[in-house]
FIMI-974648 format. One record per atom (N, C-alpha, C, O, CB): x, y, z. Coordinates in steps of 0.1 Angstrom, whole numbers, plus 2048, in hexadecimal, padded with zeros to 3 digits. Atoms other than C-alpha are relative to their C-alpha. Glycine has a CB too. Layout:
XYZ;...
This chain:
80D7FF7F9;8FF55EDB4;7FD80E802;806817804;8017F880D;8057F37FE;8EA57DDB8;7FA80080E;7EE7FB810;7F68057F5;8057FF7F3;8E5584DDD;7FA80E803;7F681080F;80B7FD80A;8057F37FE;8D95A7DD8;7F18027FC;7EB80D7FE;80880A7F8;80E7FF804;8B65A0DCB;7F780280B;7F97FB816;7FC7F37F8;80A7FE7F6;8995ACDDF;7F67F4801;7F47EE7F7;7F880D7FE;80A80A7FF;880594DED;7F38047F9;7EE80F7FB;7FC7FE810;80B7FD809;863593DD4;7F27FF807;7E8802801;8007F87F4;80D8037F9;848589DEE;7FD80880C;7F180A80F;8007F1803;8027F87F4;84D59EE0D;80C809803;8178067FE;7FC7F880C;7F47F87FC;8635B9E1C;8097F8809;8057F0810;7FB80D806;7F68087F9;8835ADE2B;7FE80180F;7FD80C815;80E8057FD;8038007F1;87D5A3E50;80A7F8807;8087F2811;7F27FB803;7F68087FA;89E592E57;80480680D;802811810;80C7FE7F7;7FC7FB7F2;8AD595E7A;80A80B7FE;81380B7F6;8077F4807;7F97F4801;8BC5B7E80;80F7FE802;8178067FE;7FB80A809;7F28027FC;8DD5A9E8D;8087FC7F4;8157FE7F5;8017F580B;7F880580B;8E759CE6B;80580B7F7;80080D7EC;7F87F67F8;7FB7F4807;8FA5BBE61;8067FD7F2;8048047E9;80A807809;7FA80480D;90E5A9E46;7F77FA7F6;7FB7F67EB;80B7F7803;80A805809;8EE59DE37;7F780B7FC;7EB8097FA;7F87F4807;8077F5805;8E35BFE2C;7F5805809;7EB80B804;7FA7FD7F2;8097FA7F7;8D15C9E4B;809809809;811805811;7F97F5809;7F77F67FA;8E15E9E58;7FB80680D;80380D814;80380B7F6;8067FA7F4;8CA5F3E74;7F67F7806;7F17EE800;7FB80E7FE;80A8087F9;8B35E4E8E;7F2806800;7F1811805;8057FD80E;80E7FB7FF;88D5E8E8B;7FD80280F;8017FA817;7F67F77F9;8037FD7F2;87F5F7EAB;7FA7F4808;7FD7F1813;7F780C801;80780B7FA;8695D9EB2;80A7F4803;8057EB80A;7F57FB7F8;7F780B7FD;8885C2EB3;80B80480A;8137FC80E;8077FB7F4;7F77FB7F6;89C5D7ECB;7FB7FD80E;7F0802812;80380F7FF;8068057F3;8985C7EEE;80280B80B;805807817;8077F3804;7FF7F57F6;8995E9F00;7F3808800;7F080E7F6;80D8097FD;80D7FA7FE;8785F6F0C;80180C80A;80580A815;7F57F7804;7FF7F57F7;877619F1A;7F1805802;7EB8097F9;80880C7FB;80E7FD7FD;85661FF2B;7FF80680E;805801818;7F77F3800;8027FA7F3;84C636F47;7F57FA808;7EA7F7803;7FD80F7FE;80A8067F7;83A627F65;7F880B805;7FC816808;8077F880B;8097F67FA;81C639F73;80280280F;8077F9815;7F17FC7FD;8007FE7F2;81A649F95;80D800806;817805801;7F77F6807;7F48007F8;834643FB0;8097F47FC;8137F2803;7FD7FF80E;7F880C804;842623F9E;80A8037F5;80F7F97EF;7F67F57FC;7F77FE80B;858635F86;80E7FC804;8137FE80F;80180F7FD;7F38057FD;87A624F84;80A80B801;8098167FA;8047F67F6;7F57F6800;89A638F8C;8078007F3;8087F57EC;80A7FD80C;7F87FF80D;8AD645F6E;80C7F7800;8107F27F6;80380E7FD;7F38077FF;8CC634F7B;7FD7F17FC;8047EB7F4;80680180E;80380E803;8BC611F7B;7FB7FE7F2;7FF7F47EB;7F57FB80A;80580180E;8AB617F5A;80B8007F6;80C7F87EC;7F680B7FD;7F57FF809;8CB621F49;8097F4801;80E7EF7F7;80980C804;7F880C7FE;8DD603F58;7FA7F57F8;8017ED7F1;8017FC80F;80880B807;8C25ECF4A;8028027F0;8047F87E9;7F1800803;7FE7FD80E;8C65FDF28;80E7FC7FB;80F7F57F1;7FE80F7FD;7F2803803;8EB5F9F28;8027F17FF;8097EC7F6;80A806809;7FE80F800;8EA5D4F31;7F97FA7F4;7FE7F07EE;7FA7FA80D;80780580B;8CF5CDF17;8078037F3;8087FA7EA;7F2805800;7F97FC80D;8E25E0EFC;80D7F87FF;8107F37F3;80380F801;7F4808801;9025CEF05;7FD7F17FC;8047EC7F3;80880080D;80480D804;8F15ACF03;7FC7FF7F2;8007F57EB;7F57FB809;80580080E;8E15B5EE2;80C8017F7;80C7FA7EC;7F680B7FE;7F47FE809;9025C1ED3;8087F47FF;80E7F07F5;80880C805;7F880C800;9135A1EDE;7FA7F67F6;8017EF7EF;8017FA80E;807809809;8F858DECC;8028047F2;8047FB7E9;7F17FF804;7FE7FB80D;8FB5A3EAE;80E7FD7FA;80F7F87EF;7FE80F7FF;7F3803804;92059FEAD;8027F27FC;8097EF7F2;80A80480B;7FE80F803;91F579EAE;7F97FD7F3;7FF7F67EA;7FA7F880B;80780480C;904576E93;8068077F4;8068027E9;7F1804801;7F97F880B;916591E7E;80C7F87FB;80E7F77EE;80480E804;7F4808804;93557CE7E;7FD7F37F9;8037EF7EF;8097FD80C;80480D806;92455BE77;7FA8017F2;7FC7F97EA;7F67F980A;8077FF80C;90F568E5B;8078087F5;8028097EA;7F2807802;7F97F880A;92957EE4A;8047F77F4;80A7EC7F6;80C807806;7FC80780C;930573E26;80E8047FC;8118107FB;7F68037F4;7F27FE804;95456FE1D;8018027F1;7FF7F87EA;80A7F4805;8007FD80F;957580DFB;80E8007FA;8108057EF;7F980D7FE;7F27FF805;97D57BDF8;8017F77F3;7FE7EB7F3;8097FA80B;7FC80780C;987572DD5;80E8057FB;8108117FA;7F58037F4;7F37FC804;9AB571DCA;8018067F2;7F88047EA;80A7F4801;7FF7FA80E;9B8585DAC;8027F67F6;7FD7F77EA;80D809800;7FF80B80A;9C1564D9B;7F37FB7FC;7F07F87F1;8097F5806;80D805803;99E558D9F;7F880A7F7;7F08067EE;7F87FD80D;8087F6807;98F578D92;8058007F1;7FC8027E8;80280E806;7FB80180E;9A6575D73;7FA7F47F9;7F77F57ED;80F800800;80680C805;999552D6E;7F18027FC;7EC7FD7F2;8017F4809;80E7FE802;97555ED70;7FE8077F2;7F48047EB;7F980880B;8017F980D;97B574D52;8017F67F4;7F97F77EA;80B80B7FE;7FE80A80B;986556D3D;7F37F7800;7F07F17F6;80C7F8802;80C8087FF;967543D4A;7F58067F7;7EF7FF7EF;7FA7FF80E;80B7F9808;95055DD3A;8037FE7F1;7F97FC7E9;80080F803;7FC80280E;96355BD19;7FD7F27FB;7F87EF7F0;80F8047FD;80280E803;961535D1A;7F17FD7FF;7ED7F77F5;8077F780B;80E803800;93C534D23;7F98067F4;7F08007EE;7FA80480D;8077F980B;93254DD08;8037F97F3;7FC7FC7E9;80480E800;7FD80780C;942537CEE;7F77F37FE;7F77ED7F4;80F7FC800;80980C801;92951BCF6;7F28047FD;7ED80F800;8017F880E;80E7FD802;905519CEA;7F87FF80D;7F97F6814;7FA7F67F6;8087FF7F3;8EE524D06;7F18007FD;7EC80A7F7;80480D808;80E801803;8CA519D04;7F880280C;7EB80380B;7FD7F37FA;8087FE7F3;8C051DD29;80780B808;81280880D;8007F2807;7FB7F57F9;8C653ED39;7FB80080F;7F07FC811;7FD80E7FA;8047FF7F2;8C6542D5F;7FD80F803;8048187FE;80C7FB809;8047F37FC;8B5560D6E;80C808805;81480380D;7F580080A;7F67F77FB;8CC57ED74;80E7FC7FC;818801803;7FF80280E;7F2805803;8EA56DD63;80980C7FD;81580B800;7FF7F67F4;7F87F4805;8F558FD55;7FE80C809;802817805;7FE8037F2;8037F57F8;8E95A5D71;80C805808;8157FD80A;7F47FD80A;7F47FA7F8;9005BDD84;8017FA80E;80C7FB814;7FE80F801;7FF8067F3;8F75ABDA4;8077F3801;8097EE80C;7F27FF806;7FA80E800;90758AD9A;80F801806;81680A801;8007FA7F2;7F38007FA;926583DAF;8067F1801;7FE7E8803;80080780E;7FA80D7FE;93F566DB2;8027FE80F;806808816;80D7FE7F9;7FE8027F1;940556DD5;8087F3801;8047E87FB;7F27FF807;7F880C7FD;95A53DDE1;7F87F780A;7F87FB816;80E803804;8088087F6;945521DF1;8087FA80B;8037F8816;7F97F57F8;7F78067F6;963513E03;80280A80C;805806817;80D7FC7FA;7FE7F67F5;966534E17;7F3803807;7F380A811;80580D7F9;80D7FD7FA;941534E1F;7F87F3802;7EE7F17FB;7F880A7F7;80780D7FE;937511E2C;7F2802805;7EF80B80C;8097F7809;80E8007FB;913509E33;8007FB80E;8037EF810;7F67F87F7;8018047F2;90F508E59;7F880A808;7F3813802;80F7FF806;8087F77F8;8FF519E76;80580E7FF;811811800;8017FB80F;7FC7F2801;8FE53FE72;7F980980A;7FC81580A;7FC8057F2;8087F77F6;8E754BE8E;7F48067FA;7EC80D800;80980B804;80C7FB806;8CC552E75;7F47F9805;7F27ED802;8017FF7F0;80B8067FA;8AC54BE88;7F580A803;7F6816800;8047F980D;80B7F77FD;88B559E93;7F58007F5;7F47F77EE;80580E802;80C7FF809;86D565E7E;8047FF7F2;7FC7F97EA;7F980D802;7FC80080F;880569E5D;8017F27FA;7FA7F07F0;80D8087FE;7FF80D806;88B545E56;7F37F8802;7EF7F07F9;80B7F8807;80C8077FF;86A538E64;7F68057F5;7EE7FC7F0;7F980380E;8097FB80A;85754EE4C;8047FB7F2;7FB7F87EA;8018107FF;7FB80680D;86D541E2F;7FA7F27FE;7F37EF7F4;80F7FF800;80580D801;86451DE36;7F17FF800;7EB7F67FA;8067F780B;80F800800;840524E3E;7FA8047F3;7F17FE7EE;7FB80A80B;8047FC80D;83C536E1D;8027F47F6;7FA7F27ED;80780C7FB;7FD80B809;84C518E0B;7F67F5801;7F17F07F8;80F7FB802;80980C7FE;8374FDE1B;7F18047FE;7EA7FC7F8;8027FB80E;80E7FD7FF;81650FE1F;7FB8077F3;7EF8067F0;7FC80980C;8047F980C;815524DFF;8057FB7F3;7FF7FD7E8;80480E802;7F980480C;82C513DE6;8027F17FF;8097ED7F6;80C8087FE;7FF80F800;82A4EEDEE;7F27FA7FE;7E97FF803;8077FB80C;80C807800;8104D6DE4;7FE7F980D;8077F4813;8007F57F4;8038077F3;7FF4C8E03;7F27FB801;7E98007F9;80380A80C;80E8057FF;7E04B5E0E;7F880B807;7FD81680A;8007F4809;8097F67FB;7C24C8E1B;80380480E;801810811;7F27FA7FF;7FD7FD7F2;7CC4C6E3F;80D809800;8158087F7;8027F4809;7F57F87FF;7E64DFE4B;80C7F8803;80D7F280E;7FE80B80B;7F38087FE;8094D0E48;80C8097FE;80B8137F7;8007F47F6;7F47F8801;82C4DDE4C;80C7F6800;80B7EB806;80280A80B;7F3808800;84F4CFE45;7FD7F27FC;7F97EA805;80680180E;80380D806;84B4B0E2F;7FC7F4807;7F47ED803;80B7FD7F8;80480C7F9;849496E4A;7F27FF803;7ED7F4806;80880080D;80E8017FD;82549FE50;7F87F97F5;7EC7F77F6;7FA80E803;80780780B;81E48CE30;7FD7F1804;7F77EA7FC;8098007F4;80380D7FC;81B46CE44;7F17FF802;7EA809804;8087FC80D;80E8017FD;7F945DE49;7F87FF7F3;7FA7F77EB;7FB80B809;80980180B;7DD464E31;8048077F3;7FC8097EA;7F2805804;7FB7F980C;7F3476E18;7FF7F97F3;7FC7FF7E9;80F804802;80180880D;7F245ADFF;7F38027F9;7F28017ED;8037F1803;80D7FF806;7CD45FDFA;7FC80E7FD;7F28117F7;7F67F9809;8037F2802;7CE485DFA;8088077F6;8058127F2;80080780D;7F87FA80A;7EA48DDE2;8057F77F5;8087EB7F8;80C806807;7FB80980B;7F5480DC0;80F7FF801;815806809;7FC8067F2;7F28047FF;818472DBA;80880D7FE;81280F805;8037F57F6;7F87F4803;825492DAA;80180A80C;80C80F80E;7FB8077F4;8007F67F5;81B4A8DC7;8077FA80C;80E802813;7F1803804;7F98067F5;82948FDE1;80F8027FD;817804806;7FC7F2802;7F27FE803;84A490DCE;80580E802;810810808;8027FC7F1;7FC7F27FE;84C4B6DCE;80180380F;80B809813;7F58097FA;7FF7FD7F2;8444B8DF3;80C7F9807;8127FF80F;7F37FB807;7F58087FA;85D49DDFD;80E8067FC;817806803;7FF7F17FD;7F47FA804;8784AEDE8;80380C808;80F80E80D;7FE8057F1;7FD7F47F8;8744CFDFB;8037FC80E;80C802815;7F48097FF;7FE8047F3;8724BDE1C;80F7FA801;8157FC80B;7F67F5804;7F3806800;8924AAE13;80B80B800;81580A807;8037F77F5;7F77F5800;8A44CBE0C;80080780D;80B80A812;7FC80A7F5;8017FA7F3;8974DAE2C;8087F780B;80F7FD813;7F2801805;7F98097F7;8A44BBE3F;80F8017FF;817802809;7FC7F27FE;7F27FF802;8C64BDE2F;80680D805;81180D80C;8038007F1;7FB7F37FB;8CA4E2E38;8017FF80F;80A804815;7F780C7FC;8008017F1;8C04DBE5C;80C7F7805;8127FA810;7F37FA805;7F58087FC;8DA4BFE5E;80D8077FF;816806808;8007F37F7;7F47F8801;8F54D6E52;80280980C;80D80B811;8008087F3;7FF7F77F5;8ED4EFE6D;8037F880D;80A7FE816;7F2808802;7FE8087F4;8ED4D3E88;80F7FB7FF;8157F980A;7F67F5801;7F3807801;90D4C4E7A;80C80A802;817806807;8027FA7F2;7F67F57FE;9214E5E7B;7FA80B808;7F6815803;8068057F3;8077F77F7;9134F7E99;80A807809;81480080D;7F57F8809;7F67F87F8;925512EAD;7FC7FF80E;7F2805812;80180E7FB;8028017F1;92850AED2;80880C806;81480C803;8047F3806;7F87F57F9;932529EE7;80B7FA808;80A7EF80E;7F7808809;7F58047F7;953527EF9;7FC80080E;7F5809813;80C80A7FE;8058027F3;94E51BF1C;80580C809;7FE80F813;8057F3806;7FB7F57F8;963537F2A;7F980D7FD;7FA817805;80F8027FE;8077F4804;94F551F18;80880A7F9;8048147F5;7FA80680C;7F77F6806;96D561F09;8067FB7F2;80B8037EA;80C803809;7FA80680C;978549EED;7F68027F4;7EB8067F5;8037F2802;8087FF80C;96B547EC9;7F47F67FE;7EC7F77F5;8097FF7F4;80A80B801;955528ECF;8067F57F8;8117F57F2;7F48067F9;7FB80D807;958505EC0;7F57FB7F6;7E97FA7FA;8047F580A;80980680A;9484F7EA0;8007F1803;80A7EA803;8048037F2;80180E7FD;93B4D4EA7;7F27FB7FD;7E98037F9;8037FD80F;80D806802;91D4BCEA3;7F780380C;7FB802817;8027F17FE;80A7FD7F5;8FE4C6EB7;7F67F5800;7EC7F67F9;7FA80E7FE;80980C800;8ED4A5EBF;7F2804806;7E8800801;8067F5809;80C7FC7FA;8D34B6ED5;7F78077F5;7EB8057F5;80280A80C;8087F980A;8C84CDEB8;7FB7F67F5;7F07F77F0;80880B7FA;80480A80A;8C84B0EA0;7F47F7805;7EB7F57FD;80C7F67FD;80B8087FB;8B149BEB7;7F4809801;7E98037FF;8047FB80E;80C7F77FF;89A4B9EBC;7F98017F3;7ED8027F2;80480E804;8067FF80E;8944B9E96;7FC7F37FB;7F37F27F2;80A8077F7;80380D807;894494E8E;7FD7F4809;7F97EA804;80C7FD7F9;80380B7F7;89047EEAD;7F17FD800;7E9807801;80480380F;80F804800;86E46BEAB;7F880580C;7ED80A80A;7FE7F17FE;8077FC7F4;865473ECF;7FE80F801;7F5814807;8077FB80C;8017F17FE;86C498ECC;7F98077F4;7F78137F4;80E805801;8077FB80C;85B49CEAA;7F37FA7FD;7EE7FB7F2;80A7FF7F3;80D807801;83C488EB0;8007F67F5;7F67F47ED;7F480B7FD;7FF80A809;84946DE9A;8038047F2;8047FC7E8;7F47F87FF;7FE7FA80E;850484E7C;80F8007FC;8118007F0;7FA80E7FF;7F27FF803;876485E7E;8057F67F6;80C7FA7EC;8087FF80C;7FB80A809;87D464E6C;7FB8027F2;8028007E8;7FB7F2804;8057FD80D;86746EE4F;80780C7F9;80A80C7ED;7F1804800;7F87F5805;87A48EE4C;80E7FB7FA;8127FF7EF;80380B80B;7F3806805;89A47AE48;7FE7F77F4;8067F77EB;8067F780B;80380780C;88A463E2F;7FF8097F4;8038067E9;7F27F8802;8027F680B;881482E1A;80E8057FB;8108087F0;7F880B805;7F37FC804;8A648BE1A;8067F57F6;80B7F97EC;80A80180D;7FB80B809;8AF469E0B;7F88017F2;7FE7FE7E8;7FE7F2806;8097FF80C;89246EDF2;80680B7F7;8088097EB;7F2803803;7FB7F5807;8A0490DE7;80E7FD7FA;8118007EF;80180D808;7F3804805;8C3481DE4;7FE7F77F4;8067F97EA;8077F880B;80280980B;8B6466DCD;7FB8077F3;7FE8037E8;7F57F5803;8057F880B;8A4480DB7;80C8067F9;80E8057ED;7F680B804;7F57F9806;8C4493DB2;80B7F67FA;8117F97F0;80780A80A;7F780B805;8D9473DAE;7FB7FC7F2;8037FA7E9;8007F580A;80580580D;8C2468D92;80280B7F5;8058077EA;7F07FD801;7FE7F680A;8C548AD81;80E8007FB;8118027EF;7FC80E806;7F2801804;8EB488D81;8027F47F7;80A7F57ED;80980080C;7FE80C808;8E9465D73;7FA8027F2;8007FE7E8;7F87F4807;8067FD80D;8D1470D57;8098097F8;8088087EB;7F2805802;7F87F6808;8E948CD4E;80E7FC7FD;8168037F8;80080D809;7F2805802;908476D4C;8058027F2;8108087F0;8017F1804;7FA7FE80E;90B477D26;80380F7FE;80C8127F7;7F57FC7F6;7FD7F2801;90849DD28;80C805807;81480C802;7F3808804;7F57FC7F8;9204A2D44;80D7FA7FC;8188007FD;7FD7FC80F;7F4806805;93948AD35;8068087F4;8128087F1;7FE7F17FB;7FC7F880C;93A4A1D16;80380F804;8068177FB;7F67FF7F5;7FF7F27FC;93C4C1D2B;80F803801;8177FB806;7FA80280D;7F27FC800;95D4D4D27;80280980D;80181580C;8048087F4;7FE7F87F3;9634DED4C;80C8097FF;8178057FD;8017F680C;7F57F6802;9774FED4B;80180880D;7F880F811;7FD8087F4;7FD7F87F4;98750ED6A;80A80B7FE;80B814806;8057F780B;7F67F6802;9A1523D5A;80E7FC803;818803801;7FD80D807;7F38057FC;9BD50DD66;8017F27FB;7F87E97FE;802800810;7FF80D807;9C94EFD52;8007F480A;7F97EA808;80C7FF7F7;7FF80A7F6;9D24DAD70;7F37FE807;7EE7F2809;80B80380B;80D8027F9;9B14E1D82;7F67FA7F6;7ED7F37FB;7FB80E805;80A80680A;99E4D9D62;8017F1800;7F77EA800;8038067F2;7FE80E800;9AE4B7D62;7FA7F980C;7F47EF80C;80F7FD7FE;8048067F4;9A64B1D86;7F0800801;7EA7F6806;80580980C;80E800800;9824BCD82;7FA7F67F7;7F07EE7FB;7FB80E7FB;80580A80A;97C4A6D63;8027F2806;7F97EA805;8088027F3;7FD80E7FA;98C488D75;7F67FE80C;7F07F380D;80E7FF805;8098017F4;97748FD95;7F17FD7FB;7EA7F5801;80180C808;80E802805;956492D81;7FF7F37FA;7F57EC7FC;7FD80B7F6;80180D806;95E473D6D;7FF7F580A;7F87EB809;80D7FE7F7;80180A7F5;96445FD8D;7F3800806;7ED7F5809;80B80380A;80D7FF7FA;94446CD9C;7F57F97F7;7ED7F27FC;7FC80E803;80A805809;930464D7D;8017F07FF;7F77EA7FD;8018067F2;7FE80E801;93F441D7C;7F97F980C;7F37EE80B;80F7FC800;8078067F4;93343ADA0;7F18017FF;7EA7F8803;80680780D;80F7FD801;91144AD9A;7F97F67F6;7EE7F17F9;7FD80E7FB;80680980A;90B434D7B;7FF7F2805;7F77EA7FF;8088007F3;80080E7FB;911414D8F;7F47FE80A;7F27F380E;80D7FD807;80B8017F7;8F341CDA6;7F47F97F9;7F17FD7EE;7FC80E806;80A808807;8D6404D9F;7F2804804;7E87FF7FD;8027F2804;80E7FD7FB;8B8413DB2;7FC80E7FE;7F9815808;7FF7FB80E;8037F2802;8B1434DA2;7F1803800;7E97FB7FF;8058047F2;80D7FB800;892449DA5;7FB7FF7F1;8028027E8;7FF80F805;80680280E;87A443D87;7F780C7FD;7EC80C801;7F97F27FF;8087F4803;86E464D7A;7F57FE7F6;7EC8067F4;80980B7FB;80B80380A;859453D5F;7F37FE807;7E87FE800;8047F37F8;80C8017F9;83F44ED7A;7F880D801;7ED80D805;8027F980D;8067F37FE;838473D7B;7FB8067F3;8008037E8;80B80A805;8077F880B;821488D64;7FD7F67F4;8007F97E9;80980B7FB;80380A80B;815469D51;7F48067F8;7EB80B7FE;7FD7F2806;80B7FC808;7FE470D34;80280F7FB;809817802;7F37FF807;7FF7F2805;7FB490D1F;7F3807801;7F080F7F8;8047FF7F1;80D7FA7FE;7DA49BD2D;80280F805;80D813809;7F87F880B;8007F27FB;7D24BFD35;80280180F;80980A814;7F38087FC;7FE8007F1;7D14B6D5A;80F7FF803;81480580C;7F87F5806;7F28037FE;7F54A9D58;80880C7FC;812810803;8057F47F9;7F87F4804;8014C8D45;7FE80B80A;80881280D;7FA8057F2;8027F57F6;7F14DFD5F;8087FC80D;80E805813;7F1801803;7F98047F4;8004CAD7B;80F8037FF;816807808;7FE7F2803;7F17FE802;8234CCD6C;80380F800;80D813805;8047FA7F2;7FE7F1800;81F4F2D67;80080580E;80880E812;7F58077F8;8017FC7F1;8154F5D8C;80D7FC807;81280380F;7F47FA807;7F48057FA;8334E0D95;80C80A7FE;81380D807;8047F27FA;7F67F6804;84A4F8D83;7FE80D807;80881380C;8018027F1;8037F37FA;839517D90;80380080F;809809814;7F18047FE;7FE8017F2;83A50BDB4;80F800803;81480780D;7FA7F4806;7F28017FD;85F503DB2;80780E7FD;810812804;8077F57F8;7FA7F3803;867524DA1;7FD80A80B;80681280F;7FA8067F3;8027F77F4;856537DBE;8097FD80B;80D806812;7F17FE804;7F78037F5;86A524DD7;80E8057FE;81580A807;8007F0802;7F37FB803;88A52DDC5;800810802;80B815806;8047FD7F2;8007F17FE;87F552DC6;7FF80380F;80480E813;7F48067F9;8017FE7F1;87754FDEC;80E801806;810807810;7F87F5807;7F28007FB;89D549DF1;80580E800;80E811808;8097F77F7;7FC7F2800;8A156EDE9;7FB80780D;7FF81380F;7FC8077F4;8057FA7F4;88E575E09;8077FC80D;805801818;7F17FC802;7F88057F4;8A7563E20;80980C805;80F8137FD;8097F47FC;7FA7F47FB;8B657DE37;80F7FF804;815809808;7F980480C;7F28027FE;8D956EE3B;8077FC7F3;8037F37ED;8027F580B;7F980280D;8F156FE1E;8057F27FF;8047EC7F4;80B80A7FE;7FB80D801;90154EE26;7F57F67FE;7F67ED7F5;8087FC80C;80C809801;8DF53DE2A;7FA8027F2;7F67F87EC;7F680380B;8067FD80D;8D354EE0A;8097FA7F5;8037F47EC;7FF80F7FE;7F780680A;8F2543DF7;7FE7F17FE;7FC7EC7F3;80F802805;80180F801;8EE51EE00;7F17FC7FC;7EF7F27F6;8047FA80D;80E802803;8C8520DFD;7FE8017F1;7F77F97EB;7F6809807;8017FE80E;8CA52EDDA;8077F57F8;8027F07EE;80580E7FC;7F880A807;8E5515DD0;7F97F3800;7F87EC7F6;80E7FF806;80680D7FF;8D24F7DDC;7F37FF7F9;7EF7F57F4;7FE7FC80F;80C800808;8B1501DCD;8038007F1;7FB7F97EA;7F780C804;7FC80080E;8C2508DAC;8057F27FC;8027ED7F1;80B80A7FD;7FB80D802;8D34E6DAF;7F47F67FE;7F47EE7F5;8097FB80B;80C809801;8B14D5DB5;7F88037F3;7F37FA7EC;7F780280C;8077FC80D;8A14E9D98;8077FB7F4;8017F77EB;7FF80F800;7F980680B;8BD4DED81;7FE7F17FF;7FD7EC7F4;80F803802;80380E801;8B74BAD8B;7F27FD7FA;7F17F47F2;8017FA80F;80D802806;8924BDD83;8008037F1;7F97FD7E9;7F680A807;7FF7FC80E;89B4CED62;8057F47F8;8017F17ED;80980C7FE;7FA80C807;8B14B0D59;7F67F47FF;7F47EE7F5;80C7FB808;80A80C7FF;896496D64;7F58027F6;7F17F87F0;7FA7FF80E;80B7FE809;87B4A6D4F;8038067F2;7FA80B7EB;7F6809807;7FC7FB80D;88F4B0D31;8007F57F5;8037E97F9;80E807800;7FF80A80A;88C49FD10;7F37F87FF;7EA7F9808;80B7F6801;80C808802;872486D03;7FF7F4809;7F57EE80C;7FE7FD7F2;7FF80D7F9;87E468D16;80180280F;80A809815;80C7F97FC;8008007F2;875464D3B;7FF7F2805;7FB7EF810;7F5809806;80180E7FC;87843FD3B;80B7FC809;81580380A;8017F77F3;7F58047F6;88C42CD56;80D7FE7F9;80E7F77EF;7FB7F3807;7F2802805;8B142ED4F;8038097F4;80E8087EE;8017F27FB;7FD7F780B;8AD449D34;80A80A804;80D80D810;7F38077FC;7F67F67FE;8C8463D30;7FD80C7F7;7F580C7EE;80E7FA7FD;8027F4808;8CA486D22;8087FF7F3;8137FB7F3;80680D808;7FA80180D;8D1487CFD;80980C7FE;8048177FE;7F57FF7F5;7F77F5802;8F049BCF8;7FE8087F3;8038147F2;80F7FB800;8037F980D;8E34A5CD5;7F4808802;7F080E7F8;7FF7F67F5;80D7F97FE;8C34B3CE4;80380F801;80981480B;7F97FB80D;7FC7F3802;8C74D7CD9;7F980A80A;7FE81580D;7FE8057F2;8077F77F7;8AD4E6CF1;8047FD80F;7FD801818;7F17FE7FE;7FB8027F2;8C04D8D10;80E805801;8178027F9;7FF7F1803;7F37FA7FD;8DD4EBD1E;80180480F;7F7809814;80280D7F7;7FE7FD7F2;8EB4EFD41;80B80B800;81580A7F9;8057F4808;7F77F67FF;8FD50FD4A;80B7FC80B;8097F3812;7FA80E804;7F68037F6;91D510D5F;7FA80180E;7FC7F8817;80B80A7FF;8067FE7F3;90851DD7D;7F77F4804;7F77F080F;7F880D800;80980C7FD;8EF500D7A;8097F4803;8057EC80C;7F77FD7F3;7F880C7FE;90B4E6D78;80780180E;8077F7816;80B7FE7F5;7FA7FE7F2;91D4F5D97;7F57FE80A;7F87F7815;80580F801;80B8027F6;8FB4F6DA9;7FC7F1802;7FA7EC80D;7F48087FD;80480E800;8F34D2D9F;8097F8809;8057F0811;7FF7FA7F2;7F68077F8;9134C4DAD;80180480E;8027FB817;80E8017F9;7FF7FC7F2;9144D9DCC;7F47FC808;7F57F9814;80380F801;80C8037F9;8F04D3DD5;8007F1803;7FC7ED80E;7F38037F7;7FF80F7FE;8F54ADDD1;80B7FD80B;8097F5814;8047F87F3;7F58017F5;9154B1DE7;7FA80380D;7FE7FD817;80B8097FD;8067FC7F3;9004C2E02;7F77F4805;7F77F1811;7F880D7FF;80880B7FC;8E74A5E02;8097F4805;8057EE80F;7F77FC7F5;7F780B7FD;90348CE03;80780280E;8087F9816;80B7FE7F5;7FA7FD7F3;91449DE20;7F67FF80C;7FA7FB817;80680E800;80B8027F6;8F349DE33;7FE7F2804;7FE7EE810;7F38067FC;80280E7FE;8EF478E2F;80D7FA808;80B7F2810;7FE7F87F3;7F38047FA;914473E39;7FF80480F;8047FD818;80C8067F9;8007FB7F2;90E488E59;7F67F8809;7F87F8815;7FB80F800;8098087F8;8F1471E63;8077F5808;8037F2813;7F57FA7F7;7F880B7F9;90A456E6C;80780680C;8087FF817;80B7FA7F6;7FA7FA7F4;91C46EE83;7F680280B;7F97FF817;80680E7FC;80A7FE7F6;8FC477E95;7FB7F2806;7F87F1812;7F48087FB;80380D7FB;8F3452E98;80A7FB80A;8067F6815;7FF7F57F4;7F58047F6;91444BEA9;7FF80880D;802803817;80E8017FA;8017F77F4;910469EC0;7F47FC809;7F57FE815;7FF80E7FC;80C8037F9;8ED45DECA;8007F3807;7F77F080F;7F48017F7;7FF80D7FA;8F843AED4;80480180F;8057F6816;80A7F77F9;
């Protein structure tokens, strides 16, 4: 993954406290220390003013320290793994590559151990993440004429104001947003009650209800959760369609034993996936070869590409890592669904189709993105039990 790319749409405005997310100093307007002289006889004593400064600075530094620790990216890679990566490159370059991923050979590309950097609460909040989602929904999502945000607002007259393809796109993004929010609620850091300990990672039912409870979301929460299941079904269908391709993939880790475990695990997963009977039917999308449909499909691709680029604007490295991975996973799923001539129900990717190729990064993203959606749905049962 390349976490060094600049945001292509606006200057970085992430929270100043995220030192490990490439923010090394605090902009003046974010420092909660105001020094202002009062007029006339109401000037504060220097002693009181300095005390206030010290208390504010201490509070701010404590907040910075906590967010710095939560958002820090663990870049630890063992020497053994680094040696394996070299063999990966040799292995991959021996395969025919028909689909290049942006920046695959750039100097900014780095390997990241996902197990050392789990997706969970990082303290990344405020204007920066709000701007990310606002840009995604208001500028890069299809939406009805009325002002809407966060996929659930599609309830109501949406059926008469948006075509099927645009509704699918909007619900996909909403489902991804919902999944990310569930991860943050499911692994939330509660401060130590004594104030001296490291805190406890646990489920935050109150935060979950704030985002999804019907009464607290004006009835929109359930639709957000429905969109999660919808996104899950889209990616599930993509994996199913790619079964012939994935079954022929030579999964290579650099270790013979791990290779066997990966191949067995993938085979087991594909066997379970193929037994599912109620897949999403992509043949209903982009029907006809009209100029209008061609333009709509081009817009579909352009909008999604912009959303993937917005991930480079995320101000927290851990959040950026998982955001880029999950959008790439979703993009890979869409690539699979719309590749080849056949989009009929139950169709699969032709392994002999020479213009179809998945890179290692795309396959890793596809499986991990689907895993994130699966874990979100699994977490819902936990929150159901906690809410009883």
